[in-house]
VMD Tcl script that draws the C-alpha trace (Angstrom):
set ca {
  {-11.95 21.91 7.34}
  {-12.13 18.17 7.99}
  {-11.53 15.45 5.38}
  {-12.54 11.85 5.99}
  {-10.82 8.95 4.22}
  {-12.36 5.48 4.01}
  {-10.83 2.18 2.98}
  {-13.60 -0.42 2.83}
  {-12.56 -4.03 2.47}
  {-14.77 -7.06 2.16}
  {-15.15 -7.35 5.95}
  {-13.70 -4.11 7.32}
  {-13.87 -0.34 7.07}
  {-10.77 1.67 8.00}
  {-10.97 5.43 8.42}
  {-8.91 8.53 9.15}
  {-9.99 12.08 9.94}
  {-7.69 14.93 8.93}
  {-7.90 18.57 9.99}
  {-6.72 20.46 6.91}
  {-6.11 23.79 8.68}
  {-3.83 22.34 11.34}
  {-2.49 19.48 9.16}
  {-3.25 17.00 11.95}
  {-4.69 13.50 11.99}
  {-7.38 13.93 14.63}
  {-8.74 10.37 14.62}
  {-8.37 7.00 12.98}
  {-9.82 3.57 13.41}
  {-11.34 0.46 11.94}
  {-14.67 -1.36 11.96}
  {-13.98 -5.08 11.81}
  {-16.07 -8.13 10.88}
  {-18.45 -6.16 8.65}
  {-21.08 -8.57 7.20}
  {-20.03 -11.13 9.85}
  {-20.97 -11.84 13.44}
  {-18.99 -10.20 16.21}
  {-18.49 -6.77 14.66}
  {-16.65 -4.02 16.53}
  {-15.08 -0.60 16.16}
  {-11.66 0.47 17.43}
  {-11.17 4.23 17.51}
  {-8.07 6.25 18.42}
  {-7.59 9.99 18.82}
  {-4.53 11.89 20.09}
  {-4.76 12.61 23.80}
  {-7.63 10.18 24.39}
  {-7.70 6.53 25.47}
  {-8.34 4.00 22.72}
  {-12.05 3.31 22.39}
  {-13.43 -0.12 21.47}
  {-17.07 -1.12 21.20}
  {-18.80 -4.24 19.93}
  {-21.43 -3.52 17.30}
  {-22.95 -5.80 14.71}
  {-22.50 -4.46 11.17}
  {-24.40 -6.63 8.69}
  {-23.49 -4.24 5.85}
  {-21.18 -1.34 5.02}
  {-23.91 1.27 5.41}
  {-24.24 0.41 9.09}
  {-20.43 0.36 9.43}
  {-20.13 3.88 7.99}
  {-23.00 5.09 10.18}
  {-21.15 3.63 13.18}
  {-17.99 5.52 12.18}
  {-19.90 8.80 11.93}
  {-21.63 8.27 15.30}
  {-18.29 7.54 16.91}
  {-16.65 10.61 15.37}
  {-19.45 12.86 16.64}
  {-19.90 11.19 20.04}
  {-19.66 13.81 22.83}
  {-17.30 11.63 24.87}
  {-14.98 9.89 22.39}
  {-15.61 11.86 19.20}
  {-13.49 14.55 17.58}
  {-15.98 16.61 15.55}
  {-19.17 18.44 16.53}
  {-21.38 17.19 13.69}
  {-21.22 15.77 10.18}
  {-21.33 19.23 8.60}
  {-17.69 19.65 9.60}
  {-16.69 16.98 7.05}
  {-16.19 18.70 3.70}
  {-14.92 15.81 1.53}
  {-14.51 12.04 1.65}
  {-11.68 10.15 -0.03}
  {-12.30 6.48 -0.86}
  {-9.64 3.92 -1.67}
  {-10.59 1.88 -4.73}
  {-8.52 -1.12 -5.75}
  {-9.20 -1.29 -9.47}
  {-10.01 1.43 -11.97}
  {-9.16 -0.55 -15.09}
  {-7.74 1.54 -17.92}
  {-10.28 4.32 -17.51}
  {-8.52 6.39 -14.84}
  {-5.02 7.85 -14.71}
  {-5.71 9.89 -11.58}
  {-8.17 10.28 -8.71}
  {-11.67 11.45 -9.58}
  {-14.83 12.80 -7.98}
  {-17.36 9.98 -7.80}
  {-20.32 10.34 -10.15}
  {-22.92 7.73 -11.18}
  {-20.85 7.18 -14.33}
  {-17.67 6.60 -12.30}
  {-19.46 4.11 -10.05}
  {-20.75 2.28 -13.10}
  {-17.19 1.99 -14.42}
  {-16.12 0.45 -11.11}
  {-18.92 -2.07 -11.48}
  {-17.84 -2.86 -15.04}
  {-14.29 -3.72 -13.94}
  {-15.11 -5.42 -10.65}
  {-14.36 -8.83 -12.18}
  {-10.75 -7.62 -12.33}
  {-10.81 -7.02 -8.56}
  {-13.42 -9.45 -7.22}
  {-12.11 -9.47 -3.65}
  {-11.95 -5.69 -3.28}
  {-14.00 -3.67 -5.77}
  {-17.45 -4.82 -4.61}
  {-16.59 -3.76 -1.06}
  {-15.12 -0.47 -2.31}
  {-18.37 0.25 -4.17}
  {-20.50 -0.63 -1.14}
  {-18.41 1.68 1.02}
  {-18.81 4.59 -1.39}
  {-22.58 4.08 -1.65}
  {-22.90 3.78 2.12}
  {-20.91 6.96 2.73}
  {-22.93 8.85 0.10}
  {-26.12 7.98 2.00}
  {-24.69 9.22 5.28}
  {-22.92 12.25 3.77}
  {-24.92 13.16 0.65}
  {-23.87 16.79 0.35}
  {-20.08 16.55 0.14}
  {-17.82 15.44 -2.74}
  {-16.82 11.79 -2.61}
  {-13.49 11.11 -4.31}
  {-12.07 7.81 -5.57}
  {-8.34 7.23 -5.18}
  {-7.37 4.16 -7.21}
  {-4.47 1.79 -6.61}
  {-4.13 1.29 -10.36}
  {-3.90 4.95 -11.43}
  {-0.19 5.40 -10.59}
  {0.74 2.53 -12.93}
  {-0.97 3.96 -16.01}
  {2.38 5.40 -17.19}
  {3.72 1.92 -17.94}
  {4.67 1.40 -21.61}
  {2.95 -1.30 -23.65}
  {5.88 -3.70 -23.43}
  {5.49 -3.64 -19.64}
  {1.74 -4.00 -19.30}
  {0.84 -6.29 -22.22}
  {0.77 -10.07 -21.84}
  {1.86 -12.35 -24.68}
  {-1.62 -13.85 -25.06}
  {-4.15 -13.47 -27.90}
  {-4.46 -9.73 -28.51}
  {-8.24 -10.05 -28.60}
  {-8.16 -10.79 -24.88}
  {-6.85 -7.28 -24.34}
  {-9.34 -5.72 -26.76}
  {-12.39 -7.65 -25.58}
  {-11.68 -8.40 -21.91}
  {-9.11 -5.78 -20.80}
  {-6.48 -8.45 -20.10}
  {-3.23 -6.64 -19.20}
  {-0.98 -5.80 -16.26}
  {-2.48 -3.12 -14.00}
  {-0.46 -3.11 -10.79}
  {-1.58 -2.13 -7.29}
  {-0.30 -0.37 -4.14}
  {-0.15 2.71 -6.37}
  {-0.93 5.22 -3.63}
  {1.94 3.86 -1.54}
  {4.32 3.94 -4.50}
  {3.32 7.52 -5.30}
  {4.07 8.67 -1.75}
  {7.38 6.85 -1.41}
  {8.59 7.86 -4.88}
  {7.87 11.53 -4.18}
  {9.52 11.35 -0.77}
  {12.56 9.66 -2.33}
  {12.97 12.66 -4.62}
  {13.00 14.95 -1.58}
  {15.51 12.77 0.27}
  {17.77 12.59 -2.77}
  {17.49 16.33 -3.43}
  {16.22 15.68 -6.96}
  {13.25 16.70 -9.06}
  {10.74 13.85 -9.48}
  {11.42 13.68 -13.21}
  {15.12 13.03 -12.47}
  {14.49 10.32 -9.88}
  {15.12 6.62 -10.57}
  {14.23 4.20 -7.79}
  {13.05 0.66 -7.14}
  {10.37 0.40 -4.44}
  {9.41 -2.74 -2.52}
  {6.05 -2.48 -0.73}
  {6.19 -5.52 1.53}
  {3.23 -6.30 3.75}
  {0.92 -9.31 3.82}
  {0.32 -8.33 0.20}
  {3.54 -7.33 -1.54}
  {4.60 -5.79 -4.82}
  {7.46 -3.88 -6.39}
  {7.64 -0.91 -8.71}
  {10.31 0.33 -11.10}
  {10.25 4.15 -11.20}
  {12.21 5.75 -14.04}
  {12.31 9.54 -14.38}
  {9.62 9.81 -11.72}
  {7.11 7.50 -13.46}
  {6.14 3.88 -13.05}
  {7.55 1.82 -15.92}
  {6.94 -1.65 -14.47}
  {5.38 -3.37 -11.47}
  {5.19 -6.93 -10.19}
  {1.44 -7.39 -9.70}
  {-0.62 -8.06 -12.79}
  {-4.25 -8.12 -13.88}
  {-4.98 -8.98 -10.22}
  {-2.88 -8.68 -7.02}
  {-1.90 -12.37 -7.29}
  {1.07 -12.07 -9.65}
  {4.61 -11.25 -8.62}
  {6.24 -11.65 -5.23}
  {5.67 -14.39 -2.66}
  {3.14 -13.01 -0.15}
  {1.52 -14.05 3.10}
  {-1.08 -16.28 1.46}
  {-0.64 -15.57 -2.29}
  {1.63 -17.60 -4.53}
  {2.94 -14.82 -6.73}
  {4.55 -15.96 -9.99}
  {3.98 -19.57 -11.02}
  {3.44 -21.54 -14.23}
  {-0.14 -20.89 -15.43}
  {-0.38 -24.57 -16.42}
  {-0.09 -25.44 -12.71}
  {-3.81 -24.69 -12.34}
  {-4.76 -27.08 -15.14}
  {-2.45 -29.76 -13.75}
  {-4.04 -29.61 -10.29}
  {-7.55 -29.54 -11.72}
  {-6.82 -32.79 -13.57}
  {-4.83 -34.48 -10.82}
  {-6.81 -33.44 -7.73}
  {-10.22 -32.72 -9.24}
  {-10.05 -29.10 -8.15}
  {-12.57 -26.59 -9.50}
  {-11.85 -23.07 -10.76}
  {-13.02 -21.77 -7.37}
  {-10.77 -24.24 -5.54}
  {-7.74 -23.07 -7.54}
  {-8.62 -19.42 -6.98}
  {-8.88 -19.98 -3.22}
  {-5.69 -22.04 -3.08}
  {-3.53 -19.53 -4.94}
  {-4.92 -16.46 -3.15}
  {-5.57 -17.72 0.38}
  {-3.62 -20.94 0.94}
  {-0.32 -20.32 -0.83}
  {2.64 -18.00 -0.27}
  {4.31 -18.31 3.11}
  {1.28 -20.13 4.48}
  {1.43 -22.68 1.71}
  {5.14 -23.35 2.13}
  {5.18 -23.52 5.94}
  {1.75 -25.07 6.35}
  {1.21 -22.83 9.37}
  {2.42 -19.26 9.07}
  {1.42 -16.29 6.90}
  {2.98 -13.64 9.17}
  {6.74 -13.02 8.79}
  {7.07 -12.67 12.56}
  {5.80 -16.22 12.98}
  {8.02 -17.44 10.14}
  {11.07 -15.84 11.77}
  {10.27 -17.35 15.17}
  {9.86 -20.78 13.61}
  {13.15 -20.36 11.72}
  {14.94 -19.62 14.98}
  {13.43 -22.79 16.43}
  {14.82 -24.87 13.57}
  {11.72 -25.19 11.36}
  {13.15 -26.10 7.94}
  {10.00 -25.20 6.01}
  {9.95 -21.77 7.64}
  {13.56 -21.27 6.57}
  {12.64 -22.40 3.07}
  {9.75 -19.92 2.95}
  {12.10 -17.11 3.98}
  {14.64 -18.09 1.34}
  {12.04 -18.40 -1.43}
  {10.54 -14.99 -0.66}
  {13.94 -13.32 -0.43}
  {15.10 -14.90 -3.68}
  {11.99 -13.72 -5.52}
  {12.51 -10.13 -4.40}
  {16.18 -10.22 -5.46}
  {15.17 -11.49 -8.90}
  {12.79 -8.56 -9.31}
  {15.40 -6.06 -8.14}
  {17.83 -7.38 -10.75}
  {15.25 -7.37 -13.52}
  {14.21 -3.80 -12.71}
  {17.80 -2.58 -12.82}
  {17.99 -4.13 -16.29}
  {14.66 -2.56 -17.29}
  {15.77 0.83 -15.98}
  {18.90 0.74 -18.10}
  {20.94 2.54 -15.48}
  {22.00 2.27 -11.86}
  {19.06 3.35 -9.71}
  {19.42 6.18 -7.23}
  {17.92 4.12 -4.44}
  {16.22 0.91 -3.35}
  {13.29 1.65 -1.05}
  {11.48 -0.55 1.45}
  {8.04 0.36 2.76}
  {4.85 -1.09 4.34}
  {4.73 -3.20 7.50}
  {7.41 -5.77 6.72}
  {9.55 -3.36 4.72}
  {9.51 -0.82 7.54}
  {10.05 -3.13 10.52}
  {11.55 -6.49 9.57}
  {15.34 -6.23 9.45}
  {15.87 -9.93 8.72}
  {13.62 -9.77 5.65}
  {15.41 -6.66 4.37}
  {18.73 -8.43 4.85}
  {17.46 -11.36 2.79}
  {16.24 -9.04 0.05}
  {19.68 -7.38 -0.21}
  {21.81 -10.51 0.12}
  {24.60 -10.89 -2.47}
  {23.55 -7.74 -4.33}
  {26.88 -5.94 -3.99}
  {27.74 -6.56 -7.65}
  {24.66 -4.48 -8.54}
  {25.77 -1.62 -6.29}
  {23.43 -2.50 -3.40}
  {25.41 -2.78 -0.19}
  {23.47 -3.08 3.07}
  {24.95 -1.93 6.39}
  {23.89 -4.67 8.85}
  {24.14 -2.42 11.91}
  {22.04 0.34 10.33}
  {19.54 -2.24 9.16}
  {19.03 -3.54 12.69}
  {18.34 -0.02 13.95}
  {15.66 0.77 11.37}
  {12.40 -0.08 13.14}
  {10.13 2.95 13.13}
  {7.10 4.33 11.35}
  {8.02 7.83 12.44}
  {11.16 8.58 10.41}
  {12.83 7.93 7.07}
  {16.08 6.05 7.49}
  {19.12 5.12 5.40}
  {20.40 1.56 5.87}
  {22.95 1.32 3.06}
  {26.69 1.19 3.66}
  {28.54 4.47 3.19}
  {30.22 3.09 0.07}
  {27.03 1.73 -1.51}
  {26.50 3.20 -5.02}
  {22.76 2.62 -4.56}
  {21.23 4.14 -1.45}
  {18.89 1.92 0.56}
  {16.08 3.80 2.29}
  {13.25 2.75 4.56}
  {10.40 5.18 3.92}
  {7.24 4.69 5.99}
  {4.34 4.99 3.59}
  {1.38 7.35 4.08}
  {-1.41 6.34 1.73}
  {-4.01 8.19 3.79}
  {-2.22 11.50 3.27}
  {-2.23 10.99 -0.51}
  {-5.95 10.21 -0.34}
  {-6.59 13.30 1.78}
  {-4.64 15.65 -0.49}
  {-6.26 14.24 -3.62}
  {-9.73 14.70 -2.10}
  {-8.95 18.27 -1.04}
  {-7.56 19.21 -4.46}
  {-10.52 17.61 -6.25}
  {-12.87 19.57 -4.01}
  {-10.99 22.80 -4.82}
  {-10.74 22.01 -8.54}
  {-6.94 22.21 -8.83}
  {-6.06 18.52 -8.97}
  {-4.16 16.86 -11.84}
  {-2.09 13.78 -12.67}
  {0.88 13.39 -10.35}
  {3.37 14.63 -12.95}
  {1.56 17.99 -13.00}
  {0.60 18.18 -9.33}
  {2.66 18.99 -6.23}
  {1.89 17.39 -2.87}
  {2.69 19.00 0.46}
  {5.10 16.16 1.27}
  {7.25 17.08 -1.73}
  {8.54 20.11 0.16}
  {11.88 19.75 1.98}
  {10.19 21.51 4.90}
  {7.33 19.00 5.16}
  {6.75 17.63 8.67}
  {4.23 14.99 9.68}
  {3.42 16.32 13.12}
  {2.03 13.04 14.42}
  {5.11 11.14 13.36}
  {7.43 13.84 14.68}
  {5.81 13.45 18.10}
  {6.04 9.67 17.89}
  {9.71 9.90 16.93}
  {10.51 11.53 20.27}
  {9.36 8.37 22.02}
  {11.26 6.17 19.58}
  {14.47 8.12 20.21}
  {14.03 7.85 23.96}
  {13.88 4.08 23.61}
  {16.66 3.90 21.02}
  {18.88 7.02 20.83}
  {21.08 5.41 18.13}
  {18.15 5.64 15.73}
  {19.15 9.28 15.24}
  {22.31 8.11 13.42}
  {20.39 6.65 10.48}
  {17.60 9.21 10.05}
  {18.01 10.78 6.62}
  {19.11 14.37 6.32}
  {16.91 16.29 3.87}
  {19.00 18.38 1.45}
  {18.36 22.10 1.84}
  {16.65 21.72 5.20}
}
mol new
graphics top color blue
foreach p $ca { graphics top sphere $p radius 0.5 }
foreach p [lrange $ca 0 end-1] q [lrange $ca 1 end] { graphics top cylinder $p $q radius 0.2 }
display resetview
């Protein structure tokens, strides 16, 4: 049985193909520049050379059709025909307050996504187009929506409500929603395994740091707070997003510089963050290089981002009301950037967070879970590579079989101490050949 997962952005369509019987990822790839000139597909499959082809994709329907043709191509494909695909999982940014878990897509579900698309204007329209396109190409299989916001629906009112006129919440759904939920679900469940605890006994703080970045406070296995808000703009400093700032800043700049609502929206989402501070760089690798070359604004950007993360860590320890079991880093920067992790943990010893610099330098892999805290650190520090696609795949399979439920009543395969990601296990062999000392910081799973 094959399950396809799709993540359609405004100008891209990422995909993964999973063989449920063998528990293998048999292909993955991305169609880029959808709706723009110069479209192309990049397709990878184990044991085969990477395949790239230019192909114009004026809409998401053509992009999904291109994915299917590539998957079934006799030379580069991995499946015989479309009938092999039994379910499709779709990533959806925003489900509003209507969904606390993944759902099978119906006309009513799609209509709800349309109703809340103003809450996710950069993502939801593309998500909807991707679902509709895939339904046309694969009309006879269940299509399942896996929402970034669902994980955060356990937040209490004091966490998700804003101190604004209550009518805004009643009439316009103004509240904190949070995002990166699929990543937080995976890393929280894996943390329970690593700690040898039941999910309901697990208390962790998770930092998902990529170009977009957010944090989550997980108490007794549930999200109780998160840094992103009604949109993904609030919270941490990101590649091009400002994160937290005084709301009156927008009004000030509109008066002073004659900026429109659209200008402000673009500036805060696409021209701020690291890019705004440095004037040049949105990628942490570029920021780091510039720092090493003496660029003072790059150093400032690094210090501002690190400081913001530390503030959130401290606030979440206060919100948790107890010492957390672990601090977790995930996503591209969290998994690979040792200097950023060092900045995030700087001067946190008084809160029980003690980083081991040598371990931190070793932790650069997507193929293993590592521990980078000092041996005497009361709070463990883990780097857990996320696997959002696996969550999407398992949700789609369970929905298809009719045994799916909210995460507190549902058990994923990766919650077993014996769980092995075969693709990552194979990749780890190569990582260890290049860096044998990596073995010293790979976590030992209790009971395994």
